[in-house]
N, C-alpha and C positions, 0 to 999 in steps of 0.2 A: 715206399720207395726209400732206399738208403741213399741219402745225399750228404751224410756226415761221417762217412766211413774214413778209412785211412787214405793217405795221399796216393799210394799205388793204386788203390781201388778207383779213386777219382780219375786218375790218369788213364786207367784201362777203360773206364766208362766213356771218357772223351774220345779216346782212340777208337772204341767200338762205334760211337756215333759218327765219327768222321768216315770210318770204313763203310758203314751202312749208307750214308748219304752219298758218298763217292760212288758206290756200286749202283745205287739208284740213278745217279747222274749220268753214268756211262752206259746204262742199259739200252739207249737207242742204237748203239753200235752192235750190241748183241742181237736185237730184234732185226736189224738190217741183214744179218747173216742168215736169218730164217725167212727171208723174203721169197724162198721157193715154195712156201706154204701160204694159203690164205689166212688172214688174221684170225678168223674163228677157229681154224685148226690149230694155230699157235696157242691160243688161249685154252683150247681143249687139252693140248699136251701139257701146257703149264699147270693146269688144274690137276691132271692125273699124276704127273711126276712130282709135283709139290706134295700131293697127298701121300704118295709112296714114301718119300723121304721123311715127311713129318710124322707119319705113323710109325716108321722105324725108330725115329728119335723118341717119340713119346712112349713107345713100347719099351725101349731101353731104360727110360726113366720111370717106367711103371705108372704112367699117368693116363693111359687110355680110358680107364674107368671114369675119369673126370669128364671126358667127352661124352661117354655113354649116358652118364647122369644128366649132363647138360641138354642132351637131345631127347631125354626120356619123357618130357612134358611137351604138350602142344605149344605152350607159350615159348619155351626155350627153342624148340625146333623152328617155330615161326619167326622169331627174331633173327636166328642165324640163317634161315633161308633168305630173309630180306637183306641182311648184311652181305651174304654171299652173292646175291643178285646184283647189289650195288657195286661190290668189289669186281665182279666179273665184267660188268658193264664198263667200269673205269679202265680195267686192264685192256679190254677189247678196243675201246676208243683210242687209248694211247698207242697201242700197237698199230692200229689202222693209220693214225696220224703220222707215226714214225715212218711207215712204209709208203706214205703218200706225200712226203715232203713237207710235213707240217709240224716238225719238231719244235720250232719256235713258239707256235701256238700252244703246244703241250707244255713247254716251259712256263709260259704265261699262266696257264691254268694252275700249275703247282706253286707258282709265286703267290697266286691269289688265295690259295687254300687256307693259310692261317688267318687271313682277314675274314673269310667266310666262316671259319670256325668261331671267330669272335662274335660275328653277327648271329650265328645259329645258337651260340651259347647264351646270348641275350634273349633270343626268341623262345628257345625250348627249355632253358634251365634257369632263366632269370638272372644270369650273370651280368654284372655291371661293368661297363667300360669307362675308363677315365678319358680326359680330354685328349691326351696324346694318342691313345688308341683310336679314338674316333677320328682324329685328324689323319692318322695313318690309313684308316679305312677309306676316308674321303679321297685322299690322294691316290690310293690304289684304284678306286672306282674311276677317277679321272683318267688314270692310265689305261683302263679298259676302254673308256670312251674313245680314246685316241686310236684304238685298234680298229674301230669301225671304218674310218677312211683308209687306214693303213692296209687292211685286207680287202677293201672294197666290199664290205658287207658286215655281217655279224660275226664276231670271233667265236662261233658256237663251239668249236673244239675246246678252247680254253674254258669257256663258261660251263660246259657240261662236265669236263674233267674236274673242275673246282667244286661244282655243286654235288656231283656223285660222291666225291671223296669226303666232302664235309658232311653230307648226309650219312655216309658210312660211319663216320666218327660218332654221330648222334645215335645211330642205331646200336653201335657197339657198346655205348654207355648203358643201353637198356638190356642188352643180351647178357645171359648169365655167365658165360665162360670168359676166361682171361685171354690174353693175346695169342699164345701158342695154341691152346685148346680151341679157341674160337676159330682160328684159321683152319685147323683140322676139321672142325664141324662144318665150316663153310665149304671147303673143298670136297668133303664127303657128300654134302647135299648137291653140289654141282657136278660131281663125278659121273652120275648116270647120264646126264645130258651130254657131258664131254665124250663119254664112250659111245653114246648113240650117234653123235655127230661124226666122230671118226669112222664108225662102222659104215655109216651112210656114204661118207666120202670114199671109203675103200671100195664100196660097191661101184662107185662112179669112176674108179680107177686111180684114186690118190693113194700113193704108197705111204704107209704109216710112218716109216722111218726114212723118208726121202729116197735118194737114189745112190746111197753109198755110205760107207762108214763115217765119213766126216759129217754128213747130214744127220745121221743117227746120234752122233755125239752132241751136236748142237741141240737136237730135240730133247734128249734126255737131260741135257744141261739146263733146260728151263726150270727143273726142280731146284737145282743148286742156285740158279740166278734169282729165284724167288725166296728160298729159305735162308740163304746166307745173310743177306742184309737184314732180314727180319729177326734172325737170332742175335745179330750184332746190336740191332735197335733195342731188342728186348733186354739185353745186358745193360745197355746205356740207360734205359729208363729206370733201372733199379739202382744205379750207382751215381748218377749226376742229376742236377736239378732240371726241372722242366724249363726253366729260363734258358739255361745253356743249351738244352736240347732244341728249344724253339728257335734259337739263333742259328745253330748249326744246320737246321733243316734247309736253309737256303743254299747250301752247297749243291744239293741235287739239281734244282732248276737252273742254277748258274752254269753248271757243267752242261746241262741239256741245251741251254742257250748257246754256249760256245761251240758245242758239237754241231748243232743245226746250222749256225751261221758260218763258222770257219771250216768245219770238216766237210759238210755236205752242201755248202754254198746256197743256203736258203736266203731269199732276198731280204735285205735290210735297208729300207728307205728311211729318210729323215723322220717321218711321222712315226714309224714303228720304233725308231730309236728313242724318240721323245716319250713314247708310251712306256718303254722299258725303263727310261730315266725316271719317270714318275713312280713306277713300281719300286725301283731301287731306293728312291727317296722315302717311300712308305716303309720299305724294309728297314732303312736306317732309323726311322722314328720308332718303329716297332722294337728293334734291337736296343736302342737307347732307353726306351721305356722299361724294357725287361731288365736291363742292367741296373737302372735306378731302383726298381722294385727289389732286386736282389740285394743291393747295398743297404736299402732301408731295412730289409728283413734281418740282415746281419747286425745292424746297429741295435735293433730291437732285441735281438737274441743276446 
């Protein structure tokens, strides 16, 4: 990853990261416009149209051979089938939560994700955490505990979203293909299920493209809604540090939080606000620790 390039490259990387996380943050509004479809059909369309767009892009770059080679072995295909299943499960639950008035729980899940990444990094890869990071994890877990009385039960949407996405990161570390090629492989392996589901739904009377031109545009737009932030994110990972990227990632769930609370009027009681307050405190400690590490690395350099 190039993190020492020219100043314009660094600025473009930061801008790309901001665009990626902004788009991910406002996606609940997009999914709400697709509410005329059941969540599984939305994910099926997302899989198919993302695959079409990404195959065209990789074909233009003459990189499709990379995907073929990555899937040519049972090991490679198995890892990408597992990562695709985790990604599709994460997508499906998030869309379901958005359409069922649980955007705030979804935001909590994505706030928790980096802290679970740290824990999984320690469990699966032997990565060591310093005291500030462990403190951030502890405060984040306390924030999750506050959600139990806030939602009058287990905040399972947030927990499953965070766990599936953190496990997805673990599996992608094992899978042979890079970010773009891996997504093509994952959507390729999921596409037969997606087509089969939509065909079954068509037999039951569901129109593939909704009930008019506007519906069709929203459906086809699922490909752009998926690929655009991923491409921006891919550029950012190559041109800015992972520290900066890790801090900027909180733009997404913050926007989701504001959209769920202020735009769609999801309930915000004092206990729930305390929960998010603890999460934001953990985020602040996480961000501060990241900046300290970055400053120390610069001094050593």
